[in-house]
C-alpha positions in Angstrom: 87.8 70.6 114.7 89.2 73.3 117.1 87.1 74.4 120.0 86.9 78.2 120.1 86.0 80.8 122.7 85.5 84.6 122.1 87.2 87.5 123.9 87.1 91.1 122.8 86.2 90.2 119.3 88.9 87.5 119.0 88.0 83.9 118.6 90.8 81.9 120.3 91.5 78.2 120.0 90.9 76.6 123.4 93.9 75.1 125.3 96.4 77.4 123.7 96.6 80.0 126.5 94.7 82.4 124.3 97.8 82.4 122.0 96.2 81.4 118.6 93.6 83.7 117.0 91.3 81.7 114.8 89.0 84.5 113.7 88.4 88.2 114.5 84.7 89.1 114.6 84.9 92.5 116.2 84.1 95.9 114.5 86.9 98.1 115.6 88.8 100.2 113.1 92.0 100.1 115.1 92.9 96.7 116.6 95.6 95.8 119.1 96.6 92.1 119.1 97.4 91.1 122.7 101.0 90.4 123.7 100.3 86.7 124.5 99.1 86.0 120.9 101.8 84.0 119.0 99.8 83.2 115.9 97.2 84.8 113.6 95.4 81.9 111.9 94.5 81.4 108.3 92.0 84.0 107.0 91.5 85.4 110.5 90.8 88.9 109.3 89.8 88.0 105.7 87.7 90.7 104.0 87.3 92.9 107.1 86.4 96.2 105.5 86.3 98.1 108.8 89.9 97.5 109.8 92.2 100.5 109.3 95.1 99.8 111.7 96.5 96.7 113.3 99.1 96.7 116.0 100.9 93.6 117.2 102.1 93.7 120.8 103.4 90.2 120.7 107.1 89.5 121.4 107.1 87.0 118.4 104.2 86.1 116.1 103.4 84.1 113.1 101.0 85.5 110.4 99.1 82.7 108.7 98.1 82.3 105.1 95.5 84.9 103.8 95.3 86.3 107.4 94.5 89.9 106.2 93.6 89.3 102.6 91.0 91.7 101.2 91.2 94.2 104.2 90.8 97.0 101.7 90.9 99.8 104.2 93.9 98.6 106.2 96.4 101.4 105.9 98.8 100.8 108.8 100.5 97.7 110.2 102.7 98.1 113.3 104.9 95.4 114.6 106.3 96.1 118.1 108.0 92.7 118.4 109.3 90.0 116.1 107.7 88.0 113.3 108.7 84.4 112.6 106.9 84.1 109.3 104.5 85.7 106.9 102.1 83.3 105.3 100.9 83.1 101.7 99.0 86.2 100.6 98.9 87.4 104.2 98.3 91.1 103.2 97.1 90.6 99.6 94.5 93.0 98.3 95.0 95.4 101.2 94.6 98.3 98.8 95.0 101.1 101.3 98.3 99.9 102.7 100.9 102.6 102.0 104.0 101.4 103.8 105.3 98.6 106.0 108.5 97.8 107.8 109.0 94.0 108.2 111.2 93.2 111.2 114.6 91.6 110.6 113.5 88.6 112.6 111.4 87.2 109.8 112.6 83.8 108.8 110.1 82.9 106.1 108.0 85.0 103.7 105.6 83.0 101.5 104.2 83.8 98.0 102.1 86.8 97.2 102.3 88.5 100.6 101.6 92.0 99.2 99.8 90.9 96.0 97.7 93.7 94.6 98.5 96.3 97.3 98.0 99.0 94.8 98.9 102.0 97.1 102.0 100.4 98.6 104.9 102.9 98.1 107.4 102.0 100.8 108.6 98.6 102.1 111.5 97.8 104.4 112.6 94.2 103.9 114.3 92.1 106.6 118.1 92.1 106.4 118.5 88.3 106.4 115.9 87.6 103.7 117.1 84.8 101.3 114.5 85.2 98.5 111.9 87.6 97.1 109.2 85.0 96.7 106.8 84.5 93.8 104.3 87.3 93.2 105.4 89.0 96.4 104.8 92.5 95.0 102.7 91.6 91.9 100.6 94.5 90.8 101.9 96.9 93.5 101.5 99.6 90.9 102.6 102.5 93.2 105.9 101.0 94.4 108.6 103.2 93.0 111.7 102.0 94.8 112.9 99.2 97.0 116.2 98.1 98.6 116.9 94.4 98.1 119.0 93.0 101.1 122.4 91.7 100.4 121.3 88.2 101.5 118.7 87.6 98.8 119.7 84.9 96.4 116.5 84.5 94.3 114.0 86.9 92.7 110.9 84.7 92.2 108.4 84.3 89.4 106.5 87.6 88.8 107.9 89.0 92.1 107.7 92.6 90.8 105.3 92.0 87.9 103.1 95.0 87.1 105.0 97.3 89.4 104.4 100.1 86.9 106.0 102.9 89.1 109.2 101.0 89.8 112.1 103.0 88.4 115.3 101.2 89.3 116.6 98.0 90.8 120.0 97.3 92.4 120.6 93.5 92.5 123.3 92.7 95.1 126.1 90.3 94.5 124.2 87.6 96.4 121.5 87.3 93.7 122.1 84.2 91.6 118.7 83.6 90.0 115.9 85.7 88.5 112.8 83.7 87.6 110.2 84.1 84.9 108.5 87.4 84.5 110.1 88.9 87.6 109.8 92.5 86.2 107.2 91.9 83.6 105.2 95.1 82.7 107.4 97.3 85.0 106.9 100.0 82.3 108.8 102.8 84.3 111.8 100.6 85.0 114.9 102.2 83.4 118.0 101.3 85.4 119.2 97.8 86.4 122.4 97.4 88.5 123.8 93.8 88.5 126.6 93.1 90.9 127.0 89.3 90.7 126.7 86.2 88.7 123.2 85.4 87.6 123.5 81.7 87.1 119.8 81.1 86.2 117.6 83.5 84.3 114.0 82.7 83.5 112.0 83.8 80.5 110.3 87.1 79.9 112.0 88.8 82.8 111.6 92.3 81.3 108.7 91.8 79.0 106.9 94.9 77.8 109.8 97.3 78.7 111.0 99.4 75.8 114.3 100.9 77.1 116.8 99.8 79.8 120.1 100.9 81.1 122.3 98.2 82.5 125.0 99.0 85.1 127.5 96.2 85.5 130.6 95.4 87.5 133.6 93.2 86.7 131.8 90.4 88.6 128.6 90.7 86.7 127.5 87.7 84.6 124.1 87.8 83.0 123.9 84.9 80.5 120.6 85.0 78.6 119.2 87.6 80.9 117.2 89.5 78.3 116.9 86.8 75.6 113.8 86.6 73.4 112.5 90.0 74.5 110.3 91.4 71.7 109.5 94.8 73.3 112.9 96.2 74.0 114.0 98.9 71.6 116.9 100.7 73.2 119.7 99.5 75.5 122.7 101.1 77.2 125.4 99.2 79.1 127.9 100.7 81.5 130.5 99.3 83.8 134.3 99.8 84.2 136.0 96.4 83.6 132.7 94.7 82.9 131.6 92.5 80.0 128.4 91.9 78.1 127.6 88.3 78.8 127.0 85.4 76.5 123.6 85.6 74.8 122.6 88.4 77.1 120.4 90.0 74.4 120.0 86.9 72.2 116.9 87.1 69.9 115.8 90.5 71.1 114.1 90.9 67.7 112.8 94.4 68.3 116.1 95.9 69.6 117.1 98.8 67.4 119.8 100.8 69.2 122.6 99.8 71.6 125.0 102.2 73.4 128.0 100.7 75.1 129.9 103.0 77.5 133.6 103.3 77.7 134.9 100.8 80.3 133.2 97.7 78.9 136.0 95.2 78.0 134.3 92.4 76.1 131.2 91.4 74.1 130.8 87.7 74.7 129.5 84.9 72.4 126.1 85.5 70.9 125.5 88.7 72.9 123.4 90.3 70.2 122.8 87.4 67.7 119.4 87.4 66.0 118.6 91.0 66.9 117.0 91.4 63.6 116.2 95.1 63.8 119.5 96.2 65.4 120.6 99.1 63.2 122.8 101.2 65.4 125.5 100.3 67.9 128.4 102.1 69.4 131.4 100.1 70.7 134.1 102.0 72.7 137.8 101.4 72.3 137.8 99.8 75.8 136.3 96.6 74.2 139.1 94.3 73.4 137.2 91.1 72.6 134.1 90.4 70.5 132.9 86.8 70.8 131.7 84.3 68.2 128.3 84.9 66.7 128.1 88.1 68.7 126.2 90.0 65.9 125.1 87.1 63.6 121.8 87.6 61.8 121.6 91.3 62.7 120.1 91.8 59.2 119.5 95.6 59.5 123.0 96.4 60.8 124.3 98.6 58.0 127.6 99.8 59.5 129.7 99.2 62.6 132.8 101.0 64.0 135.1 98.4 65.4 137.2 99.4 68.4 140.9 100.0 68.1 142.9 97.4 70.0 140.6 94.6 68.8 142.9 91.5 68.1 140.5 89.2 66.3 137.1 89.0 64.5 135.7 85.8 66.0 134.1 83.0 64.0 130.6 83.8 62.7 130.7 87.3 64.3 128.8 89.0 61.5 127.4 86.1 59.7 124.3 86.9 57.6 124.4 90.6 58.4 122.8 91.1 55.0 122.7 95.0 55.2 126.3 95.4 56.2 128.0 97.2 53.3 131.3 98.6 54.5 133.7 97.4 57.2 137.0 99.1 58.3 139.1 96.7 60.4 141.4 98.5 63.0 145.1 98.0 62.6 145.3 95.9 65.7 143.3 93.0 64.2 145.4 89.9 63.4 142.8 87.2 62.8 139.5 87.0 60.9 137.7 83.9 62.1 135.9 81.2 60.2 132.7 82.4 58.5 133.1 85.8 60.2 131.3 87.7 57.3 129.6 84.7 55.6 126.5 85.7 53.8 127.0 89.5 54.2 125.3 90.0 50.8 125.6 93.8 50.7 129.3 93.9 51.8 131.1 95.7 49.0 134.2 97.1 50.7 136.4 96.0 53.6 139.6 97.6 54.7 142.1 94.9 55.7 145.2 96.2 57.5 148.7 94.8 57.2 148.4 93.4 60.7 146.2 90.6 59.5 148.1 87.2 59.8 145.2 84.7 59.4 141.9 84.7 57.5 140.1 81.4 58.3 137.9 79.3 56.1 134.8 80.9 54.6 135.5 84.3 56.2 134.0 86.1 53.2 132.0 83.4 51.5 128.7 84.3 50.0 129.6 88.0 49.8 128.7 88.6 46.1 129.4 92.3 46.2 132.8 92.1 47.7 135.5 92.9 45.1 138.3 94.7 47.1 140.1 91.9 49.0 143.9 91.9 48.8 145.1 89.1 46.5 146.4 86.9 49.3 142.9 86.8 50.8 140.9 86.8 47.6 137.7 84.7 47.3 137.2 82.8 44.2 134.4 83.7 41.8 132.7 80.4 42.5 132.7 81.2 46.3 131.2 84.6 45.6 128.5 83.2 43.4 127.4 80.1 45.4 124.2 80.5 47.2 125.4 77.9 49.8 129.0 77.1 50.5 129.6 73.4 50.2 131.9 73.4 53.2 129.6 75.4 55.6 127.1 73.4 57.5 124.4 76.0 58.4 122.3 73.5 60.3 125.2 72.4 62.4 125.8 75.9 63.7 122.2 76.2 64.8 122.3 72.8 66.4 125.3 73.9 68.3 123.5 77.0 69.5 120.5 75.1 70.7 122.6 72.7 72.8 124.9 75.4 74.2 122.6 78.3 74.7 
């Protein structure tokens, strides 16, 4: 056990040249940490309700785990020198803390550093930070904006969870992973800018958010970013030369309206599949490709205006869109893929232009209302009446999805 001695309210560890503060026992409202101190020990100021301001004179200092946790009246933190690291929950539950500027020297920030700092409105993050750690700003309900450094690669689990005042986030190109619940319950969040390739996206990232505007770049890749979200109702996507990534909105079963701005060039595979309540979507003419299963099982989608310039309707694109009743194919379309409209039970008319060269197998199978196909693409009565096409392996398609997505 460390031997301690006391000086001016600080309990120092012996034989450390007064450089390690083990505990603060003073009663000052404003405390200055001496310049020779290089470490604030674990729980050194824990629960100190008198402390209102702390100033660090040290050239370089380490802040230990839980060092200032529960200092509910601490409003100001001033660093005059450098910090080497911020320990786990170092300033958690400092409910009066309004702003803080973390020196660029910080090498390590641990989990939950500002957990439950309910009045925190302004934070300056170090320029070389590599990750926003788990629960770093969890329940910082007054935090309205924050700039993420261009060195950050990972947004940790629940990093911004319950930040109910946060309005927008700009993710730099360096970010490659967003972990589970990173923005859960950020109910004011409306605008997300994504500049790079998100290679790993956890679950429930935007849980309990009803409307989002995504701003993408040509480098943006967001595979499965918003998948399985049950709360999202409306979405808009912008970005010149950008694409809506594979399974980006897969199984957003409450999604009702999607607006895609001019400039988006592609809707990738499964982008909106299993969005059961999707009833309204606008697709601009800038979109030249719509991937396989992109709107499969959108059972409330009654109509869709396909963009001019579209070359093909990919396989399974509108499979089981049971409310879809009328489709006009643009004159640029040359190929209708396998099972593209399979099981569209309400489809009664489809305009097929002379540009069509290929209609693949089962493109219009199980469309019992359809009676206006040109003779060369006609579906036999038996195909229209069958409840299940003998050549279509429904389970195999779902097995493929589970493995791939």
